[in-house]
C-alpha positions, 0 to 999 in steps of 0.5 A: 248231748247238751239240751241247749244245743239240741234243736228239739228243745227249741222246737218244743219251746216254740210249740209250747208257746203256740199251745199257750196262745191257743189257750189264751185265745180260747179263754178270751173268746169264752170270757168275752161272750160269756160275760160280755153278753151274759151280764143282763137280766134273763128276760133280756137275753136273745135265744139261739136254738133254745140256748142263750146267745152268750152260751151259744157263742161262747161255748158252741161256736167257740168250740167249733172255732177252736177245733178248726184253729187247732187243726190249722195249727197242727197241719201248718205250725207243729213239727214232727221231731224224732225222739231218738238221739241216734237219729241226730248223729246220722 
């Protein structure tokens, strides 16, 4: 079977783009808080639960946010596709 005709490749490409988008969202979140709030003298930092606020927001909150985003993406956007070619002929 030609891979250009196979719908599984279209689904795989779409899901790969979703994965790339998730990585970019995670990196931009982390970079924005880490370098946006962390570019000052340590004496000027705000502290949350004993951590600098830039670290708390970029690493702790960012991780929790990404876990929820990935759960939503897996539940609503990703598709269960068969890997067996035999099922395509039925």
